[in-house]
MDTraj code that builds the backbone (N, CA, C; nanometers):
import mdtraj as md
import numpy as np

residues = "MET GLU GLN LYS CYS SER GLU CYS PRO LEU ARG ALA LYS TYR ASP ARG LYS PRO GLY SER LEU ALA GLY ARG PHE TRP ARG TRP HIS ILE ASN PHE CYS PRO GLY TRP LYS ALA TYR PHE THR THR LEU THR PRO GLU GLU GLN LEU MET LEU ARG GLU LYS TYR HIS PHE LYS LYS HIS TYR ALA".split()
xyz = np.array([
    [0.2233, 1.6971, 0.4955],
    [0.2884, 1.5964, 0.5768],
    [0.3361, 1.4820, 0.4870],
    [0.4593, 1.4463, 0.5015],
    [0.5180, 1.3399, 0.4210],
    [0.4719, 1.2032, 0.4718],
    [0.4337, 1.1185, 0.3789],
    [0.3898, 0.9837, 0.4139],
    [0.5101, 0.8901, 0.4204],
    [0.5081, 0.8005, 0.5149],
    [0.6176, 0.7045, 0.5339],
    [0.5758, 0.5640, 0.4893],
    [0.4825, 0.5571, 0.3966],
    [0.4285, 0.4275, 0.3552],
    [0.5344, 0.3354, 0.2961],
    [0.6328, 0.3914, 0.2300],
    [0.7363, 0.3064, 0.1713],
    [0.8249, 0.2435, 0.2782],
    [0.8213, 0.2986, 0.4002],
    [0.9026, 0.2476, 0.5109],
    [0.8183, 0.1807, 0.6196],
    [0.6912, 0.1606, 0.5928],
    [0.5981, 0.1088, 0.6934],
    [0.6375, -0.0323, 0.7383],
    [0.6494, -0.0542, 0.8697],
    [0.6840, -0.1878, 0.9191],
    [0.5781, -0.2930, 0.8849],
    [0.4509, -0.2534, 0.8849],
    [0.3459, -0.3495, 0.8493],
    [0.3532, -0.3863, 0.7018],
    [0.3855, -0.2899, 0.6183],
    [0.4019, -0.3190, 0.4756],
    [0.5178, -0.4165, 0.4556],
    [0.6248, -0.3982, 0.5290],
    [0.7392, -0.4895, 0.5200],
    [0.6988, -0.6306, 0.5627],
    [0.6141, -0.6402, 0.6643],
    [0.5666, -0.7720, 0.7073],
    [0.4818, -0.8363, 0.5988],
    [0.3985, -0.7570, 0.5316],
    [0.3198, -0.8098, 0.4202],
    [0.4124, -0.8591, 0.3098],
    [0.5145, -0.7811, 0.2786],
    [0.6079, -0.8202, 0.1727],
    [0.6797, -0.9509, 0.2069],
    [0.7135, -0.9702, 0.3336],
    [0.7823, -1.0924, 0.3761],
    [0.6878, -1.2118, 0.3834],
    [0.5689, -1.1877, 0.4385],
    [0.4756, -1.2979, 0.4619],
    [0.3317, -1.2460, 0.4510],
    [0.2779, -1.2411, 0.3280],
    [0.1451, -1.1826, 0.3062],
    [0.0327, -1.2481, 0.3863],
    [0.0476, -1.3743, 0.4185],
    [-0.0581, -1.4437, 0.4904],
    [-0.0561, -1.4250, 0.6406],
    [0.0443, -1.3558, 0.6922],
    [0.0513, -1.3334, 0.8370],
    [-0.0605, -1.2392, 0.8808],
    [-0.0909, -1.2412, 1.0084],
    [-0.1958, -1.1534, 1.0603],
    [-0.1619, -1.0067, 1.0342],
    [-0.0378, -0.9674, 1.0614],
    [0.0038, -0.8282, 1.0385],
    [-0.0016, -0.7943, 0.8898],
    [0.0396, -0.8870, 0.8057],
    [0.0364, -0.8636, 0.6618],
    [-0.1052, -0.8479, 0.6097],
    [-0.1931, -0.9352, 0.6545],
    [-0.3333, -0.9259, 0.6111],
    [-0.3984, -0.7989, 0.6637],
    [-0.3632, -0.7613, 0.7879],
    [-0.4160, -0.6362, 0.8428],
    [-0.3712, -0.5187, 0.7571],
    [-0.2440, -0.5104, 0.7210],
    [-0.1943, -0.3990, 0.6393],
    [-0.2675, -0.3948, 0.5060],
    [-0.2844, -0.5093, 0.4409],
    [-0.3501, -0.5119, 0.3103],
    [-0.4942, -0.4636, 0.3217],
    [-0.5650, -0.5039, 0.4248],
    [-0.7020, -0.4582, 0.4475],
    [-0.7027, -0.3081, 0.4752],
    [-0.6087, -0.2625, 0.5555],
    [-0.6006, -0.1234, 0.5988],
    [-0.5808, -0.0255, 0.4822],
    [-0.5041, -0.0626, 0.3796],
    [-0.4767, 0.0321, 0.2709],
    [-0.6007, 0.0640, 0.1882],
    [-0.7078, -0.0132, 0.2043],
    [-0.8301, 0.0150, 0.1289],
    [-0.8957, 0.1462, 0.1704],
    [-0.8688, 0.1932, 0.2909],
    [-0.9336, 0.3161, 0.3372],
    [-0.8394, 0.4131, 0.4080],
    [-0.7116, 0.3830, 0.4144],
    [-0.6157, 0.4680, 0.4850],
    [-0.5911, 0.5985, 0.4090],
    [-0.6165, 0.7148, 0.4699],
    [-0.5923, 0.8414, 0.4005],
    [-0.4437, 0.8649, 0.3727],
    [-0.3573, 0.8132, 0.4595],
    [-0.2134, 0.8265, 0.4362],
    [-0.1688, 0.7490, 0.3137],
    [-0.2201, 0.6258, 0.2984],
    [-0.1861, 0.5446, 0.1806],
    [-0.2370, 0.6128, 0.0541],
    [-0.3589, 0.6669, 0.0599],
    [-0.4142, 0.7345, -0.0576],
    [-0.3262, 0.8534, -0.0957],
    [-0.2852, 0.9324, 0.0017],
    [-0.1994, 1.0479, -0.0259],
    [-0.0664, 1.0025, -0.0848],
    [-0.0078, 0.8985, -0.0272],
    [0.1187, 0.8445, -0.0782],
    [0.1005, 0.7904, -0.2195],
    [-0.0028, 0.7105, -0.2380],
    [-0.0261, 0.6432, -0.3657],
    [-0.0479, 0.7432, -0.4789],
    [-0.1209, 0.8497, -0.4517],
    [-0.1506, 0.9470, -0.5574],
    [-0.0308, 1.0340, -0.5931],
    [0.0755, 1.0318, -0.5126],
    [0.1966, 1.1073, -0.5474],
    [0.2895, 1.0279, -0.6383],
    [0.2621, 0.8994, -0.6547],
    [0.3478, 0.8138, -0.7367],
    [0.3207, 0.8345, -0.8852],
    [0.4177, 0.8005, -0.9670],
    [0.3985, 0.8065, -1.1125],
    [0.3001, 0.6966, -1.1525],
    [0.2371, 0.7100, -1.2680],
    [0.1454, 0.6039, -1.3137],
    [0.2129, 0.4665, -1.3216],
    [0.3392, 0.4640, -1.3587],
    [0.4110, 0.3362, -1.3667],
    [0.4289, 0.2746, -1.2278],
    [0.4633, 0.3582, -1.1297],
    [0.4793, 0.3095, -0.9927],
    [0.3451, 0.2627, -0.9363],
    [0.2392, 0.3372, -0.9671],
    [0.1065, 0.2979, -0.9216],
    [0.0682, 0.1619, -0.9792],
    [0.0937, 0.1422, -1.1073],
    [0.0615, 0.0150, -1.1713],
    [0.1383, -0.0999, -1.1061],
    [0.2648, -0.0767, -1.0775],
    [0.3462, -0.1790, -1.0130],
    [0.2872, -0.2175, -0.8765],
    [0.2476, -0.1169, -0.7974],
    [0.1893, -0.1449, -0.6659],
    [0.0521, -0.2098, -0.6786],
    [-0.0263, -0.1668, -0.7765],
    [-0.1578, -0.2286, -0.7989],
    [-0.1432, -0.3780, -0.8238],
    [-0.0467, -0.4139, -0.9072],
    [-0.0256, -0.5549, -0.9388],
    [0.0315, -0.6306, -0.8189],
    [0.1263, -0.5717, -0.7511],
    [0.1917, -0.6384, -0.6380],
    [0.0956, -0.6635, -0.5221],
    [0.0096, -0.5647, -0.4936],
    [-0.0790, -0.5730, -0.3779],
    [-0.2248, -0.5986, -0.4145],
    [-0.2531, -0.6273, -0.5409],
    [-0.3907, -0.6524, -0.5868],
    [-0.4818, -0.5381, -0.5412],
    [-0.4367, -0.4170, -0.5677],
    [-0.5013, -0.2952, -0.5186],
    [-0.5856, -0.2334, -0.6295],
    [-0.7138, -0.2114, -0.6030],
    [-0.8049, -0.1643, -0.7067],
    [-0.8663, -0.0272, -0.6790],
    [-0.8266, 0.0382, -0.5715],
    [-0.8861, 0.1678, -0.5372],
    [-0.7966, 0.2840, -0.5773],
    [-0.8501, 0.4031, -0.5629],
    [-0.7796, 0.5298, -0.5847],
    [-0.7324, 0.5483, -0.7290],
    [-0.8227, 0.5251, -0.8213],
    [-0.7910, 0.5569, -0.9604],
    [-0.8078, 0.7056, -0.9810],
    [-0.7214, 0.7635, -1.0613],
    [-0.7270, 0.9082, -1.0873],
    [-0.8395, 0.9419, -1.1814],
])
top = md.Topology()
chain = top.add_chain()
for i, resn in enumerate(residues, 1):
    res = top.add_residue(resn, chain, resSeq=i)
    for name in ("N", "CA", "C"):
        top.add_atom(name, md.element.get_by_symbol(name[0]), res)
traj = md.Trajectory(xyz[None], top)
């Protein structure tokens, strides 16, 4: 199943306004979301690093 994480409306809200309730919910949610993990692990190491820095994401290391 293809993940739509790059098109996620909640992710877009986080990108626009990280401190909003929806943005904070999305950021919390990616810590355990199986869809995000599947999406994240399909990315190149460079793309993963970019997202790690952008979203302060520390999980799902290979």
